[in-house]
VMD Tcl script that draws the C-alpha trace (Angstrom):
set ca {
  {-37.29 -6.42 -5.83}
  {-39.70 -9.25 -6.79}
  {-36.85 -11.28 -8.31}
  {-34.92 -11.47 -5.04}
  {-34.85 -14.76 -3.16}
  {-32.73 -17.05 -0.98}
  {-30.28 -19.26 -2.90}
  {-27.41 -21.54 -1.98}
  {-24.10 -20.46 -3.48}
  {-23.86 -23.82 -5.24}
  {-26.94 -22.93 -7.30}
  {-24.97 -20.29 -9.22}
  {-22.58 -22.86 -10.67}
  {-22.87 -25.40 -13.47}
  {-20.05 -27.21 -11.68}
  {-16.97 -26.67 -9.56}
  {-13.88 -28.83 -9.79}
  {-10.45 -28.79 -8.16}
  {-7.49 -27.98 -10.36}
  {-4.62 -30.33 -11.08}
  {-0.94 -29.97 -10.19}
  {0.15 -32.84 -12.39}
  {3.82 -33.71 -12.85}
  {6.97 -31.77 -13.81}
  {6.66 -30.42 -17.37}
  {8.12 -32.12 -20.42}
  {8.85 -30.89 -23.94}
  {5.62 -32.52 -25.13}
  {3.43 -31.60 -22.19}
  {3.82 -28.16 -20.65}
  {0.56 -26.61 -19.43}
  {0.30 -23.18 -17.72}
  {-1.07 -23.52 -14.19}
  {-2.33 -20.75 -11.90}
  {-1.50 -20.89 -8.19}
  {-2.67 -18.95 -5.14}
  {0.31 -16.64 -5.68}
  {-1.42 -15.51 -8.89}
  {-4.40 -14.28 -6.83}
  {-4.46 -10.51 -6.35}
  {-6.36 -9.24 -3.36}
  {-8.51 -7.04 -5.60}
  {-9.97 -10.10 -7.32}
  {-7.82 -9.93 -10.45}
  {-5.36 -12.54 -11.70}
  {-1.65 -11.80 -11.93}
  {-0.47 -13.57 -15.07}
  {3.16 -12.46 -14.70}
  {4.49 -15.53 -12.86}
  {2.92 -18.72 -14.18}
  {4.35 -22.21 -13.70}
  {4.08 -25.00 -16.25}
  {3.18 -28.61 -15.46}
  {2.57 -31.94 -17.16}
  {-1.22 -32.43 -17.01}
  {-2.88 -35.57 -18.34}
  {-5.05 -34.66 -21.35}
  {-8.26 -36.26 -20.06}
  {-7.94 -34.38 -16.76}
  {-7.00 -31.10 -18.42}
  {-10.06 -31.10 -20.70}
  {-12.35 -30.85 -17.67}
  {-10.27 -28.11 -16.09}
  {-9.40 -25.65 -18.85}
  {-10.10 -22.16 -17.53}
  {-12.48 -20.10 -19.67}
  {-13.42 -16.44 -19.73}
  {-15.96 -15.86 -16.97}
  {-14.75 -18.64 -14.66}
  {-14.41 -17.93 -10.97}
  {-11.44 -19.38 -9.10}
  {-11.69 -20.03 -5.35}
  {-8.67 -20.54 -3.11}
  {-9.15 -23.76 -1.10}
  {-5.84 -23.94 0.75}
  {-3.40 -21.31 1.90}
  {-4.26 -18.23 3.85}
  {-2.72 -16.97 7.07}
  {-3.73 -15.41 10.36}
  {-4.41 -12.07 8.66}
  {-5.56 -13.41 5.28}
  {-8.15 -16.20 5.43}
  {-8.38 -18.87 2.75}
  {-11.32 -18.53 0.37}
  {-10.11 -15.64 -1.79}
  {-11.69 -15.40 -5.24}
  {-10.50 -14.10 -8.60}
  {-12.27 -13.62 -11.90}
  {-10.80 -14.77 -15.21}
  {-11.58 -12.26 -17.96}
  {-9.74 -14.15 -20.72}
  {-9.80 -17.65 -22.20}
  {-6.81 -19.19 -20.47}
  {-4.96 -22.02 -22.19}
  {-4.32 -23.83 -18.92}
  {-5.75 -24.72 -15.55}
  {-5.17 -24.10 -11.84}
  {-3.46 -26.06 -9.09}
  {-5.23 -28.58 -6.86}
  {-5.28 -25.95 -4.07}
  {-7.78 -23.98 -6.17}
  {-11.37 -24.75 -7.17}
  {-12.49 -23.83 -10.67}
  {-16.12 -22.62 -10.75}
  {-18.06 -22.60 -14.04}
  {-21.05 -20.27 -13.67}
  {-24.40 -21.27 -15.15}
  {-25.37 -19.62 -18.43}
  {-28.54 -18.29 -16.78}
  {-26.42 -16.28 -14.32}
  {-24.07 -13.34 -14.86}
  {-20.59 -14.65 -14.01}
  {-19.17 -11.23 -13.05}
  {-22.06 -10.76 -10.62}
  {-21.25 -14.10 -8.98}
  {-17.62 -13.07 -8.65}
  {-18.55 -9.76 -6.99}
  {-20.93 -11.57 -4.65}
  {-18.24 -14.02 -3.52}
  {-15.68 -11.22 -3.30}
  {-18.08 -9.26 -1.07}
  {-18.71 -12.27 1.16}
  {-14.96 -12.69 1.58}
  {-14.46 -9.01 2.39}
  {-17.24 -9.04 4.98}
  {-15.76 -12.08 6.75}
  {-18.38 -14.73 6.01}
  {-15.57 -17.12 5.05}
  {-14.07 -17.05 8.55}
  {-16.36 -19.77 9.87}
  {-15.23 -22.10 7.08}
  {-11.51 -22.04 7.92}
  {-9.92 -25.34 8.93}
  {-6.43 -25.22 10.39}
  {-4.17 -28.18 9.65}
  {-0.45 -28.61 10.07}
  {1.18 -25.58 8.50}
  {-1.76 -24.67 6.26}
  {-5.32 -23.34 6.39}
  {-7.94 -25.21 4.37}
  {-11.23 -23.71 3.22}
  {-14.30 -25.90 3.74}
  {-15.68 -25.17 0.30}
  {-18.33 -27.90 0.32}
  {-19.96 -26.40 3.40}
  {-19.48 -22.85 2.09}
  {-21.37 -23.65 -1.13}
  {-24.40 -24.57 0.97}
  {-24.43 -21.06 2.45}
  {-27.66 -19.25 1.56}
  {-27.62 -15.66 0.34}
  {-30.33 -13.12 -0.45}
  {-29.88 -12.39 -4.16}
  {-31.57 -11.45 -7.40}
  {-32.45 -14.12 -9.94}
  {-32.71 -11.63 -12.80}
  {-29.69 -11.93 -15.06}
  {-30.44 -8.45 -16.43}
  {-30.20 -6.95 -12.94}
  {-27.14 -9.06 -12.17}
  {-25.42 -7.73 -15.29}
  {-26.31 -4.14 -14.43}
  {-24.97 -4.53 -10.89}
  {-21.77 -6.08 -12.26}
  {-21.46 -3.22 -14.78}
  {-21.69 -0.60 -12.02}
  {-19.04 -2.34 -9.91}
  {-16.83 -2.89 -12.96}
  {-17.01 0.84 -13.68}
  {-15.73 1.59 -10.19}
  {-13.03 -1.07 -10.57}
  {-11.90 0.54 -13.82}
  {-11.61 3.93 -12.10}
  {-9.68 2.34 -9.24}
  {-7.27 0.60 -11.63}
  {-6.68 3.80 -13.62}
  {-5.98 5.72 -10.41}
  {-3.59 3.02 -9.17}
  {-1.72 3.14 -12.48}
  {-1.49 6.93 -12.28}
  {-0.15 6.74 -8.72}
  {2.57 4.31 -9.84}
  {3.52 6.65 -12.71}
  {3.55 9.70 -10.44}
  {5.75 7.93 -7.91}
  {8.21 7.03 -10.67}
  {8.20 10.56 -12.09}
  {8.51 12.15 -8.66}
  {11.42 9.91 -7.69}
  {13.32 10.86 -10.84}
  {12.50 14.54 -10.45}
  {13.53 14.56 -6.81}
  {16.83 12.90 -7.70}
  {17.52 15.61 -10.31}
  {16.50 18.47 -8.04}
  {18.59 17.26 -5.10}
  {21.72 16.74 -7.20}
  {21.47 19.51 -9.82}
  {19.15 22.08 -8.27}
  {17.44 24.93 -10.11}
  {18.77 28.17 -11.54}
  {17.35 31.70 -11.24}
  {14.72 30.88 -13.89}
  {13.54 27.81 -11.96}
  {15.05 25.40 -14.53}
  {16.93 22.27 -13.53}
  {20.64 22.75 -14.15}
  {22.64 20.63 -16.53}
  {26.38 20.53 -17.18}
  {25.66 21.57 -20.77}
  {24.40 24.97 -19.64}
  {25.74 25.50 -16.11}
  {29.02 25.17 -14.30}
  {29.53 22.11 -12.09}
  {32.46 21.05 -9.89}
  {33.92 17.83 -8.53}
  {33.05 16.78 -4.99}
  {33.31 13.66 -2.79}
  {29.75 12.88 -3.95}
  {30.46 13.42 -7.64}
  {29.67 16.40 -9.81}
  {27.57 19.12 -8.13}
  {26.65 22.71 -9.09}
  {29.41 25.21 -8.33}
  {26.99 27.10 -6.04}
  {26.61 24.05 -3.76}
  {28.66 22.50 -1.00}
  {29.00 19.07 0.58}
  {28.09 18.94 4.25}
  {27.15 16.32 6.83}
  {24.07 15.80 8.98}
  {26.04 16.69 12.05}
  {26.69 20.21 10.69}
  {23.19 21.27 9.67}
  {21.80 22.10 13.10}
  {21.52 21.25 16.76}
  {20.74 17.59 17.44}
  {18.71 16.71 20.51}
  {17.70 13.51 22.28}
  {14.24 12.75 23.64}
  {12.89 10.78 26.54}
  {9.81 9.36 28.23}
  {8.26 10.93 31.32}
  {7.58 8.51 34.16}
  {4.48 6.46 33.41}
  {3.82 6.22 37.15}
  {3.23 9.99 37.39}
  {-0.19 10.88 35.91}
  {0.55 14.60 36.22}
  {3.16 14.23 33.48}
  {0.63 12.96 30.93}
  {-2.50 14.05 29.03}
  {-1.38 17.63 28.70}
  {-1.31 20.06 25.78}
  {2.06 19.07 24.27}
  {2.16 16.31 21.61}
  {4.55 13.51 22.61}
  {5.86 11.55 19.63}
  {7.15 7.99 19.60}
  {8.36 5.93 16.66}
  {4.92 4.40 16.18}
  {3.54 7.87 15.42}
  {5.99 8.42 12.58}
  {5.29 7.57 8.99}
  {7.79 8.11 6.23}
  {8.02 11.87 5.78}
  {4.34 12.59 6.27}
  {3.84 12.71 10.02}
  {2.84 13.28 12.75}
  {-0.35 12.48 14.58}
  {0.74 11.78 18.10}
  {-1.46 9.54 20.20}
  {-0.07 10.74 23.52}
  {0.41 14.17 25.04}
  {2.43 15.42 28.00}
  {2.20 18.36 30.36}
  {4.83 21.07 30.60}
  {6.08 19.44 33.80}
  {6.27 16.06 32.05}
  {8.31 17.60 29.25}
  {10.75 19.07 31.74}
  {11.07 15.88 33.77}
  {11.23 13.24 31.06}
  {11.76 14.64 27.59}
  {12.17 17.99 25.87}
  {10.08 20.24 23.63}
  {11.34 21.31 20.21}
  {9.83 24.01 17.98}
  {7.83 23.51 14.81}
  {9.79 22.72 11.65}
  {12.15 20.51 13.63}
  {13.39 17.39 11.83}
  {12.67 14.08 13.58}
  {14.48 10.84 12.72}
  {13.80 7.41 14.23}
  {17.22 6.12 15.28}
  {16.26 2.78 16.84}
  {13.36 0.35 16.91}
  {11.50 -2.26 14.91}
  {10.37 0.27 12.31}
  {13.96 0.70 11.05}
  {13.94 -2.91 9.88}
  {11.41 -1.89 7.20}
  {11.68 1.82 6.45}
  {13.46 5.04 7.34}
  {10.97 7.35 9.07}
  {11.82 11.03 8.87}
  {9.61 14.07 9.04}
  {9.08 17.69 9.94}
  {6.79 18.55 12.83}
  {4.34 21.36 12.28}
  {3.90 22.29 15.96}
  {6.08 22.33 19.05}
  {6.33 18.75 20.34}
  {8.11 16.42 22.73}
  {9.50 13.05 21.65}
  {10.85 9.81 23.07}
  {14.30 8.27 23.28}
  {14.00 6.34 20.00}
  {14.07 9.61 18.07}
  {16.68 12.26 17.35}
  {15.60 15.83 16.62}
  {17.44 18.40 14.55}
  {16.73 22.11 14.93}
  {18.19 23.36 11.65}
  {20.51 26.32 11.30}
  {18.85 29.42 9.75}
  {20.62 28.80 6.44}
  {19.21 25.25 6.12}
  {15.62 24.57 5.06}
  {14.11 21.82 7.25}
  {11.97 20.60 4.38}
  {14.96 20.49 2.02}
  {16.82 18.41 4.60}
  {13.81 16.12 5.08}
  {13.49 15.49 1.33}
  {17.23 14.85 1.11}
  {17.02 12.26 3.89}
  {14.00 10.64 2.25}
  {15.77 10.49 -1.10}
  {18.79 8.83 0.54}
  {16.77 6.47 2.76}
  {18.22 3.29 1.23}
  {21.79 4.47 1.81}
  {20.95 5.58 5.34}
  {19.33 2.27 6.22}
  {22.56 0.52 5.27}
  {24.17 2.35 8.20}
  {21.88 0.65 10.71}
  {22.93 -2.35 12.76}
  {20.96 -5.11 14.47}
  {19.89 -4.39 18.03}
  {17.61 -6.64 20.12}
  {14.57 -8.73 19.17}
  {14.75 -7.91 15.47}
  {15.12 -4.17 15.97}
  {17.64 -1.90 14.24}
  {19.56 1.13 15.41}
  {21.81 3.88 14.08}
  {25.24 4.55 15.42}
  {24.97 8.29 16.07}
  {28.48 8.96 14.78}
  {27.72 7.19 11.49}
  {24.43 9.03 11.11}
  {25.90 12.45 11.79}
  {28.79 11.74 9.39}
  {26.43 11.11 6.48}
  {27.24 13.58 3.69}
  {24.94 15.20 1.15}
  {24.94 18.11 -1.30}
  {23.42 21.40 -0.15}
  {22.76 24.64 -2.07}
  {24.47 27.50 -0.24}
  {21.59 29.79 -1.16}
  {18.55 29.05 1.05}
  {16.31 30.61 -1.58}
  {17.31 27.83 -3.97}
  {16.59 25.25 -1.26}
  {13.12 26.74 -0.89}
  {12.57 26.71 -4.66}
  {13.47 23.03 -4.82}
  {11.11 22.27 -1.92}
  {8.27 24.12 -3.66}
  {8.64 22.04 -6.83}
  {8.74 18.77 -4.89}
  {5.74 19.78 -2.80}
  {3.74 20.56 -5.95}
  {4.41 17.04 -7.23}
  {3.62 15.55 -3.81}
  {0.32 17.44 -3.72}
  {-0.79 15.76 -6.94}
  {0.27 12.36 -5.61}
  {-1.59 12.90 -2.33}
  {-4.69 13.98 -4.28}
  {-4.64 10.76 -6.31}
  {-4.16 8.68 -3.16}
  {-7.14 10.41 -1.59}
  {-9.14 9.76 -4.75}
  {-8.19 6.08 -4.56}
  {-9.37 5.86 -0.95}
  {-12.64 7.53 -1.90}
  {-13.21 5.17 -4.83}
  {-12.45 2.13 -2.66}
  {-14.94 3.39 -0.08}
  {-17.57 3.93 -2.78}
  {-17.00 0.40 -4.06}
  {-17.45 -1.11 -0.60}
  {-20.66 0.84 -0.14}
  {-22.02 -0.12 -3.55}
  {-21.25 -3.80 -3.02}
  {-23.04 -3.74 0.30}
  {-26.06 -1.91 -1.16}
  {-26.39 -3.61 -4.55}
  {-25.41 -7.18 -3.74}
  {-27.77 -7.38 -0.79}
  {-30.71 -5.61 -2.43}
  {-30.60 -2.68 -0.05}
  {-30.53 -0.35 -3.08}
  {-32.26 -1.08 -6.38}
  {-29.76 -0.90 -9.23}
  {-32.32 1.07 -11.29}
  {-32.02 3.95 -8.83}
  {-28.34 4.40 -9.67}
  {-29.23 5.15 -13.27}
  {-32.40 7.16 -12.69}
  {-30.86 9.30 -9.92}
  {-27.34 9.47 -11.51}
  {-25.69 8.57 -8.20}
  {-22.86 6.49 -9.64}
  {-19.54 8.29 -9.20}
  {-17.50 8.24 -12.38}
  {-13.74 8.36 -12.66}
}
mol new
graphics top color blue
foreach p $ca { graphics top sphere $p radius 0.5 }
foreach p [lrange $ca 0 end-1] q [lrange $ca 1 end] { graphics top cylinder $p $q radius 0.2 }
display resetview
């Protein structure tokens, strides 16, 4: 740790310079320009939506972005996203950045990826908050003052490179996991669509009209073993309520009490509140496990369609409808069907008050879908979907773990709390 010392952030850079917005492009002068919208929150650059501008040659020469440059957001931000975000350019870019961004050229004696990770860590830990300057309609980042901030850091470029290599390894694993999650979501969506419209035969194979008999229906072609039904016919629908808040004896009991804020799309429910048996009788009602819950009004409907199956007897509030399914209907099959049709269902909602949405109960209960008459087939379909969901959940958990490891490593390595040599000698780096 002998190479560690206090340095100003400015000492890492050969120079920093604001970008240039220039003028509208012409046929002779059309230069690609990066904006704050090209900043990804993971520190990477999104090159998919680049604007082109007319930049004077003499000004462009000083501002061409090279591989290893660090870009710092000077203006932008919001109440929940401060200005001062950083991204790292890992290619030689044939253009520049806008005047709302500062281009930082790292000294040759310093590892540029290390500098990026250091600035990224300082942003994540909130150091940038004291350098925010609110003006009319925009937040400016006081970069000049920020560059005078002193940090405890290593001066050894070898150690800097090794630290950057460790963090890059974790980033690679994170990116691969994110890509896999996107692919799994796409595959699962297509598989769910096939399963919920074609079903599976006795051998567990998805039906096709080439090998199985289908029939016409109001929803299109469906297997001959299926029927079209409506939500209103699949079970007993119940309304919830809220026990009086002025009566403490109704609350903090043993029965989970669910409100719309407790519901997440399909995977629920961790209720914050509980009620007593008396509270359930006086203000709401208790439904058994494997009951379907649907949010029928509230702010959440403006963004998503929350539906789920409770795994223990629970009470619920007036913003939710509960369906106790008939014996011949699988609750999980119904839940997956609702999830698959969430976009169509959301189109049935209407505006309520203060930006909220609501369902007309008659419209909701009239919604039609295809249902296998054989409950065993419903259960087979659910099992296949759950297997796919299990893999997706596992990858999401892996992503959370990797992100946590990255935060810990940044804190330990970039502050000198842990010597980078120990990661290699003790084999403590987690690989993908």
